[in-house]
N, CA, C and O atoms as CSV, one atom per row, in Angstrom:
chain,resi,resn,atom,element,x,y,z
A,1,MET,N,N,-14.755,-4.017,33.565
A,1,MET,CA,C,-14.699,-2.714,34.210
A,1,MET,C,C,-13.352,-2.076,33.919
A,1,MET,O,O,-12.310,-2.717,34.053
A,2,ASN,N,N,-13.376,-0.877,33.540
A,2,ASN,CA,C,-12.167,-0.125,33.293
A,2,ASN,C,C,-11.771,0.570,34.589
A,2,ASN,O,O,-12.583,1.276,35.187
A,3,THR,N,N,-10.522,0.377,35.030
A,3,THR,CA,C,-10.103,0.996,36.283
A,3,THR,C,C,-9.822,2.484,36.120
A,3,THR,O,O,-9.708,3.200,37.115
A,4,MET,N,N,-9.709,2.958,34.891
A,4,MET,CA,C,-9.551,4.393,34.676
A,4,MET,C,C,-10.924,5.031,34.811
A,4,MET,O,O,-11.894,4.554,34.223
A,5,ASN,N,N,-11.008,6.088,35.569
A,5,ASN,CA,C,-12.280,6.762,35.763
A,5,ASN,C,C,-12.772,7.356,34.463
A,5,ASN,O,O,-11.974,7.747,33.610
A,6,ASP,N,N,-14.096,7.426,34.305
A,6,ASP,CA,C,-14.695,8.024,33.131
A,6,ASP,C,C,-14.130,9.421,32.917
A,6,ASP,O,O,-13.941,10.173,33.873
A,7,HIS,N,N,-13.870,9.756,31.700
A,7,HIS,CA,C,-13.404,11.078,31.285
A,7,HIS,C,C,-11.956,11.380,31.659
A,7,HIS,O,O,-11.453,12.450,31.315
A,8,GLU,N,N,-11.277,10.479,32.347
A,8,GLU,CA,C,-9.908,10.769,32.779
A,8,GLU,C,C,-8.990,10.977,31.578
A,8,GLU,O,O,-8.097,11.823,31.613
A,9,SER,N,N,-9.209,10.214,30.528
A,9,SER,CA,C,-8.328,10.293,29.377
A,9,SER,C,C,-8.631,11.498,28.481
A,9,SER,O,O,-7.794,11.872,27.660
A,10,ASP,N,N,-9.815,12.114,28.621
A,10,ASP,CA,C,-10.145,13.234,27.754
A,10,ASP,C,C,-10.021,14.588,28.455
A,10,ASP,O,O,-10.519,15.596,27.953
A,11,GLY,N,N,-9.350,14.611,29.626
A,11,GLY,CA,C,-9.083,15.857,30.307
A,11,GLY,C,C,-10.211,16.379,31.168
A,11,GLY,O,O,-10.059,17.422,31.805
A,12,GLN,N,N,-11.336,15.690,31.208
A,12,GLN,CA,C,-12.442,16.120,32.053
A,12,GLN,C,C,-12.254,15.591,33.469
A,12,GLN,O,O,-11.402,14.738,33.716
A,13,THR,N,N,-13.043,16.096,34.379
A,13,THR,CA,C,-12.981,15.651,35.762
A,13,THR,C,C,-13.392,14.189,35.856
A,13,THR,O,O,-14.435,13.805,35.327
A,14,PRO,N,N,-12.578,13.363,36.528
A,14,PRO,CA,C,-12.953,11.959,36.666
A,14,PRO,C,C,-14.192,11.810,37.546
A,14,PRO,O,O,-14.435,12.628,38.433
A,15,THR,N,N,-14.958,10.776,37.297
A,15,THR,CA,C,-16.163,10.526,38.069
A,15,THR,C,C,-15.955,9.339,39.001
A,15,THR,O,O,-15.090,8.492,38.781
A,16,ASP,N,N,-16.766,9.304,40.039
A,16,ASP,CA,C,-16.716,8.187,40.977
A,16,ASP,C,C,-17.164,6.898,40.291
A,16,ASP,O,O,-17.975,6.915,39.366
A,17,TRP,N,N,-16.620,5.793,40.765
A,17,TRP,CA,C,-17.059,4.498,40.265
A,17,TRP,C,C,-18.521,4.307,40.643
A,17,TRP,O,O,-18.972,4.798,41.678
A,18,HIS,N,N,-19.236,3.612,39.825
A,18,HIS,CA,C,-20.602,3.220,40.153
A,18,HIS,C,C,-20.526,2.173,41.260
A,18,HIS,O,O,-19.628,1.332,41.237
A,19,PRO,N,N,-21.445,2.199,42.232
A,19,PRO,CA,C,-21.406,1.191,43.303
A,19,PRO,C,C,-21.360,-0.250,42.795
A,19,PRO,O,O,-20.728,-1.104,43.415
A,20,ALA,N,N,-22.023,-0.522,41.677
A,20,ALA,CA,C,-21.994,-1.880,41.122
A,20,ALA,C,C,-20.581,-2.256,40.670
A,20,ALA,O,O,-20.199,-3.425,40.741
A,21,ASP,N,N,-19.809,-1.281,40.208
A,21,ASP,CA,C,-18.431,-1.553,39.807
A,21,ASP,C,C,-17.559,-1.859,41.015
A,21,ASP,O,O,-16.674,-2.711,40.947
A,22,VAL,N,N,-17.807,-1.161,42.126
A,22,VAL,CA,C,-17.074,-1.438,43.358
A,22,VAL,C,C,-17.399,-2.854,43.829
A,22,VAL,O,O,-16.504,-3.620,44.186
A,23,LEU,N,N,-18.681,-3.191,43.825
A,23,LEU,CA,C,-19.094,-4.539,44.234
A,23,LEU,C,C,-18.471,-5.606,43.347
A,23,LEU,O,O,-18.005,-6.631,43.847
A,24,ALA,N,N,-18.456,-5.381,42.045
A,24,ALA,CA,C,-17.875,-6.356,41.113
A,24,ALA,C,C,-16.379,-6.520,41.363
A,24,ALA,O,O,-15.863,-7.637,41.340
A,25,ALA,N,N,-15.681,-5.407,41.602
A,25,ALA,CA,C,-14.245,-5.479,41.862
A,25,ALA,C,C,-13.965,-6.262,43.137
A,25,ALA,O,O,-13.026,-7.056,43.189
A,26,LEU,N,N,-14.783,-6.039,44.168
A,26,LEU,CA,C,-14.617,-6.791,45.413
A,26,LEU,C,C,-14.871,-8.275,45.193
A,26,LEU,O,O,-14.107,-9.121,45.658
A,27,LYS,N,N,-15.943,-8.584,44.485
A,27,LYS,CA,C,-16.304,-9.984,44.236
A,27,LYS,C,C,-15.212,-10.700,43.445
A,27,LYS,O,O,-14.902,-11.858,43.726
A,28,LYS,N,N,-14.632,-10.024,42.462
A,28,LYS,CA,C,-13.552,-10.616,41.667
A,28,LYS,C,C,-12.358,-10.998,42.531
A,28,LYS,O,O,-11.592,-11.899,42.189
A,29,ARG,N,N,-12.210,-10.308,43.645
A,29,ARG,CA,C,-11.083,-10.560,44.551
A,29,ARG,C,C,-11.490,-11.398,45.761
A,29,ARG,O,O,-10.725,-11.539,46.715
A,30,GLY,N,N,-12.710,-11.956,45.713
A,30,GLY,CA,C,-13.163,-12.856,46.760
A,30,GLY,C,C,-13.682,-12.194,48.018
A,30,GLY,O,O,-13.709,-12.816,49.080
A,31,HIS,N,N,-14.092,-10.944,47.915
A,31,HIS,CA,C,-14.584,-10.204,49.073
A,31,HIS,C,C,-16.067,-9.884,48.922
A,31,HIS,O,O,-16.623,-9.943,47.825
A,32,SER,N,N,-16.682,-9.550,50.024
A,32,SER,CA,C,-18.052,-9.031,50.031
A,32,SER,C,C,-18.080,-7.832,50.974
A,32,SER,O,O,-17.205,-7.669,51.823
A,33,LEU,N,N,-19.099,-7.001,50.808
A,33,LEU,CA,C,-19.228,-5.842,51.684
A,33,LEU,C,C,-19.385,-6.279,53.138
A,33,LEU,O,O,-18.694,-5.768,54.020
A,34,ALA,N,N,-20.282,-7.212,53.387
A,34,ALA,CA,C,-20.517,-7.676,54.761
A,34,ALA,C,C,-19.268,-8.334,55.333
A,34,ALA,O,O,-18.926,-8.119,56.496
A,35,GLY,N,N,-18.592,-9.130,54.525
A,35,GLY,CA,C,-17.389,-9.810,54.993
A,35,GLY,C,C,-16.297,-8.834,55.396
A,35,GLY,O,O,-15.656,-9.012,56.432
A,36,LEU,N,N,-16.081,-7.810,54.589
A,36,LEU,CA,C,-15.077,-6.799,54.925
A,36,LEU,C,C,-15.474,-6.021,56.174
A,36,LEU,O,O,-14.635,-5.720,57.023
A,37,SER,N,N,-16.750,-5.703,56.276
A,37,SER,CA,C,-17.218,-4.965,57.455
A,37,SER,C,C,-16.948,-5.753,58.722
A,37,SER,O,O,-16.316,-5.248,59.650
A,38,VAL,N,N,-17.421,-6.975,58.765
A,38,VAL,CA,C,-17.295,-7.808,59.962
A,38,VAL,C,C,-15.829,-8.113,60.276
A,38,VAL,O,O,-15.423,-8.078,61.437
A,39,ALA,N,N,-15.043,-8.408,59.255
A,39,ALA,CA,C,-13.626,-8.723,59.456
A,39,ALA,C,C,-12.860,-7.554,60.073
A,39,ALA,O,O,-11.808,-7.747,60.683
A,40,ASN,N,N,-13.389,-6.350,59.915
A,40,ASN,CA,C,-12.718,-5.160,60.445
A,40,ASN,C,C,-13.441,-4.563,61.645
A,40,ASN,O,O,-13.194,-3.417,62.021
A,41,GLY,N,N,-14.338,-5.350,62.246
A,41,GLY,CA,C,-14.986,-4.925,63.480
A,41,GLY,C,C,-16.190,-4.017,63.332
A,41,GLY,O,O,-16.622,-3.394,64.301
A,42,TYR,N,N,-16.737,-3.935,62.126
A,42,TYR,CA,C,-17.899,-3.088,61.887
A,42,TYR,C,C,-19.164,-3.939,61.765
A,42,TYR,O,O,-19.099,-5.159,61.615
A,43,HIS,N,N,-20.296,-3.277,61.830
A,43,HIS,CA,C,-21.583,-3.915,61.579
A,43,HIS,C,C,-21.583,-4.409,60.126
A,43,HIS,O,O,-20.967,-3.777,59.267
A,44,PRO,N,N,-22.260,-5.523,59.838
A,44,PRO,CA,C,-22.253,-6.058,58.466
A,44,PRO,C,C,-22.690,-5.080,57.376
A,44,PRO,O,O,-22.286,-5.240,56.224
A,45,THR,N,N,-23.490,-4.088,57.700
A,45,THR,CA,C,-23.954,-3.138,56.677
A,45,THR,C,C,-23.055,-1.916,56.513
A,45,THR,O,O,-23.320,-1.066,55.664
A,46,ALA,N,N,-22.005,-1.819,57.307
A,46,ALA,CA,C,-21.165,-0.613,57.312
A,46,ALA,C,C,-20.542,-0.307,55.955
A,46,ALA,O,O,-20.617,0.830,55.489
A,47,ALA,N,N,-19.936,-1.287,55.319
A,47,ALA,CA,C,-19.248,-1.030,54.050
A,47,ALA,C,C,-20.217,-0.542,52.974
A,47,ALA,O,O,-19.852,0.282,52.136
A,48,GLY,N,N,-21.426,-1.038,52.996
A,48,GLY,CA,C,-22.416,-0.595,52.017
A,48,GLY,C,C,-22.728,0.886,52.139
A,48,GLY,O,O,-23.037,1.542,51.145
A,49,LYS,N,N,-22.648,1.412,53.345
A,49,LYS,CA,C,-22.909,2.837,53.547
A,49,LYS,C,C,-21.829,3.697,52.910
A,49,LYS,O,O,-22.101,4.811,52.463
A,50,ALA,N,N,-20.613,3.185,52.867
A,50,ALA,CA,C,-19.513,3.951,52.256
A,50,ALA,C,C,-19.681,4.081,50.747
A,50,ALA,O,O,-19.050,4.940,50.131
A,51,LEU,N,N,-20.519,3.246,50.145
A,51,LEU,CA,C,-20.786,3.380,48.718
A,51,LEU,C,C,-21.664,4.601,48.439
A,51,LEU,O,O,-21.662,5.133,47.329
A,52,LYS,N,N,-22.409,5.039,49.448
A,52,LYS,CA,C,-23.375,6.124,49.269
A,52,LYS,C,C,-22.966,7.439,49.919
A,52,LYS,O,O,-23.398,8.510,49.492
A,53,GLN,N,N,-22.135,7.357,50.947
A,53,GLN,CA,C,-21.729,8.580,51.648
A,53,GLN,C,C,-20.270,8.481,52.061
A,53,GLN,O,O,-19.721,7.390,52.211
A,54,SER,N,N,-19.662,9.624,52.239
A,54,SER,CA,C,-18.251,9.671,52.588
A,54,SER,C,C,-18.000,9.059,53.959
A,54,SER,O,O,-18.644,9.415,54.946
A,55,TRP,N,N,-17.043,8.127,53.998
A,55,TRP,CA,C,-16.610,7.478,55.235
A,55,TRP,C,C,-15.170,7.047,54.978
A,55,TRP,O,O,-14.931,5.894,54.618
A,56,PRO,N,N,-14.204,7.950,55.157
A,56,PRO,CA,C,-12.818,7.687,54.778
A,56,PRO,C,C,-12.222,6.377,55.307
A,56,PRO,O,O,-11.504,5.698,54.573
A,57,ALA,N,N,-12.499,6.014,56.545
A,57,ALA,CA,C,-11.926,4.777,57.091
A,57,ALA,C,C,-12.436,3.556,56.326
A,57,ALA,O,O,-11.662,2.657,56.000
A,58,MET,N,N,-13.719,3.526,56.046
A,58,MET,CA,C,-14.293,2.389,55.323
A,58,MET,C,C,-13.896,2.437,53.844
A,58,MET,O,O,-13.676,1.393,53.229
A,59,GLU,N,N,-13.804,3.625,53.279
A,59,GLU,CA,C,-13.357,3.756,51.891
A,59,GLU,C,C,-11.956,3.171,51.738
A,59,GLU,O,O,-11.665,2.509,50.742
A,60,ARG,N,N,-11.089,3.411,52.718
A,60,ARG,CA,C,-9.723,2.873,52.696
A,60,ARG,C,C,-9.759,1.342,52.712
A,60,ARG,O,O,-9.029,0.700,51.956
A,61,LEU,N,N,-10.596,0.757,53.561
A,61,LEU,CA,C,-10.705,-0.702,53.619
A,61,LEU,C,C,-11.184,-1.281,52.286
A,61,LEU,O,O,-10.645,-2.279,51.806
A,62,LEU,N,N,-12.187,-0.655,51.699
A,62,LEU,CA,C,-12.698,-1.131,50.409
A,62,LEU,C,C,-11.637,-0.994,49.319
A,62,LEU,O,O,-11.404,-1.923,48.546
A,63,ALA,N,N,-11.007,0.157,49.267
A,63,ALA,CA,C,-9.984,0.395,48.245
A,63,ALA,C,C,-8.805,-0.564,48.399
A,63,ALA,O,O,-8.292,-1.081,47.407
A,64,ASP,N,N,-8.373,-0.804,49.643
A,64,ASP,CA,C,-7.273,-1.749,49.871
A,64,ASP,C,C,-7.651,-3.147,49.398
A,64,ASP,O,O,-6.825,-3.858,48.824
A,65,ALA,N,N,-8.893,-3.537,49.637
A,65,ALA,CA,C,-9.346,-4.867,49.202
A,65,ALA,C,C,-9.363,-4.978,47.679
A,65,ALA,O,O,-9.145,-6.056,47.128
A,66,ILE,N,N,-9.623,-3.853,47.000
A,66,ILE,CA,C,-9.644,-3.838,45.529
A,66,ILE,C,C,-8.239,-3.671,44.964
A,66,ILE,O,O,-7.941,-4.154,43.872
A,67,GLY,N,N,-7.378,-2.986,45.711
A,67,GLY,CA,C,-6.004,-2.793,45.263
A,67,GLY,C,C,-5.732,-1.470,44.583
A,67,GLY,O,O,-4.810,-1.356,43.775
A,68,VAL,N,N,-6.541,-0.459,44.911
A,68,VAL,CA,C,-6.349,0.885,44.367
A,68,VAL,C,C,-6.491,1.892,45.504
A,68,VAL,O,O,-7.043,1.549,46.549
A,69,PRO,N,N,-6.013,3.114,45.336
A,69,PRO,CA,C,-6.229,4.127,46.379
A,69,PRO,C,C,-7.694,4.585,46.390
A,69,PRO,O,O,-8.357,4.562,45.354
A,70,PRO,N,N,-8.192,4.997,47.548
A,70,PRO,CA,C,-9.591,5.450,47.618
A,70,PRO,C,C,-9.923,6.554,46.622
A,70,PRO,O,O,-11.026,6.583,46.076
A,71,MET,N,N,-8.978,7.464,46.379
A,71,MET,CA,C,-9.280,8.566,45.457
A,71,MET,C,C,-9.457,8.093,44.014
A,71,MET,O,O,-10.009,8.825,43.193
A,72,ALA,N,N,-8.995,6.877,43.694
A,72,ALA,CA,C,-9.242,6.332,42.355
A,72,ALA,C,C,-10.697,5.908,42.204
A,72,ALA,O,O,-11.257,5.974,41.110
A,73,ILE,N,N,-11.304,5.474,43.296
A,73,ILE,CA,C,-12.697,5.032,43.270
A,73,ILE,C,C,-13.647,6.208,43.452
A,73,ILE,O,O,-14.668,6.302,42.772
A,74,TRP,N,N,-13.303,7.108,44.379
A,74,TRP,CA,C,-14.161,8.246,44.717
A,74,TRP,C,C,-13.405,9.565,44.560
A,74,TRP,O,O,-13.130,10.212,45.570
A,75,PRO,N,N,-13.061,9.990,43.362
A,75,PRO,CA,C,-12.313,11.243,43.210
A,75,PRO,C,C,-13.068,12.463,43.731
A,75,PRO,O,O,-12.440,13.455,44.102
A,76,SER,N,N,-14.380,12.412,43.766
A,76,SER,CA,C,-15.143,13.560,44.277
A,76,SER,C,C,-14.985,13.721,45.785
A,76,SER,O,O,-15.274,14.787,46.328
A,77,ARG,N,N,-14.532,12.676,46.462
A,77,ARG,CA,C,-14.411,12.704,47.919
A,77,ARG,C,C,-13.001,13.042,48.398
A,77,ARG,O,O,-12.775,13.179,49.601
A,78,TYR,N,N,-12.047,13.178,47.468
A,78,TYR,CA,C,-10.647,13.403,47.839
A,78,TYR,C,C,-10.066,14.572,47.066
A,78,TYR,O,O,-10.470,14.849,45.937
A,79,ASP,N,N,-9.110,15.257,47.690
A,79,ASP,CA,C,-8.425,16.341,47.001
A,79,ASP,C,C,-7.282,15.758,46.163
A,79,ASP,O,O,-7.075,14.544,46.150
A,80,GLY,N,N,-6.557,16.607,45.479
A,80,GLY,CA,C,-5.474,16.168,44.608
A,80,GLY,C,C,-4.334,15.475,45.328
A,80,GLY,O,O,-3.545,14.767,44.704
A,81,GLU,N,N,-4.240,15.670,46.628
A,81,GLU,CA,C,-3.191,15.038,47.431
A,81,GLU,C,C,-3.626,13.687,47.985
A,81,GLU,O,O,-2.827,12.972,48.590
A,82,GLY,N,N,-4.900,13.337,47.774
A,82,GLY,CA,C,-5.411,12.078,48.311
A,82,GLY,C,C,-6.003,12.189,49.699
A,82,GLY,O,O,-6.278,11.176,50.342
A,83,ASN,N,N,-6.203,13.422,50.171
A,83,ASN,CA,C,-6.799,13.640,51.482
A,83,ASN,C,C,-8.310,13.743,51.339
A,83,ASN,O,O,-8.804,14.325,50.373
A,84,PRO,N,N,-9.053,13.178,52.298
A,84,PRO,CA,C,-10.526,13.283,52.234
A,84,PRO,C,C,-10.970,14.739,52.282
A,84,PRO,O,O,-10.435,15.547,53.042
A,85,ARG,N,N,-11.957,15.052,51.456
A,85,ARG,CA,C,-12.575,16.379,51.519
A,85,ARG,C,C,-13.495,16.393,52.731
A,85,ARG,O,O,-14.038,15.358,53.115
A,86,ARG,N,N,-13.668,17.538,53.318
A,86,ARG,CA,C,-14.491,17.647,54.528
A,86,ARG,C,C,-15.946,17.336,54.277
A,86,ARG,O,O,-16.545,16.567,55.029
A,87,HIS,N,N,-16.520,17.897,53.267
A,87,HIS,CA,C,-17.959,17.707,52.997
A,87,HIS,C,C,-18.140,17.177,51.583
A,87,HIS,O,O,-18.740,17.830,50.729
A,88,ALA,N,N,-17.612,15.987,51.353
A,88,ALA,CA,C,-17.715,15.392,50.021
A,88,ALA,C,C,-19.166,15.089,49.690
A,88,ALA,O,O,-19.933,14.630,50.537
A,89,LYS,N,N,-19.522,15.355,48.453
A,89,LYS,CA,C,-20.873,15.028,47.991
A,89,LYS,C,C,-20.777,13.808,47.105
A,89,LYS,O,O,-19.898,13.713,46.249
A,90,THR,N,N,-21.691,12.871,47.319
A,90,THR,CA,C,-21.693,11.651,46.514
A,90,THR,C,C,-22.944,11.530,45.714
A,90,THR,O,O,-23.113,10.559,44.977
């Protein structure tokens, strides 16, 4: 998996990581979606929902576990300053 978002090097708008890439990155670091959810006081399915819809708090937990900022994984959900967009589309 390339940590640089698609099209980033050719000047186009970067795209969000594919959910399978997020899962692979977590697995490489010894994490699972359910494990991260439960360890942080959420329902076991909570982290999986952040792969499909904007949830800044859970996105932060996933990104921290991978070792990158959330906007690197989901650029469509964050502005240029790294702040969550209000109505991000995924």
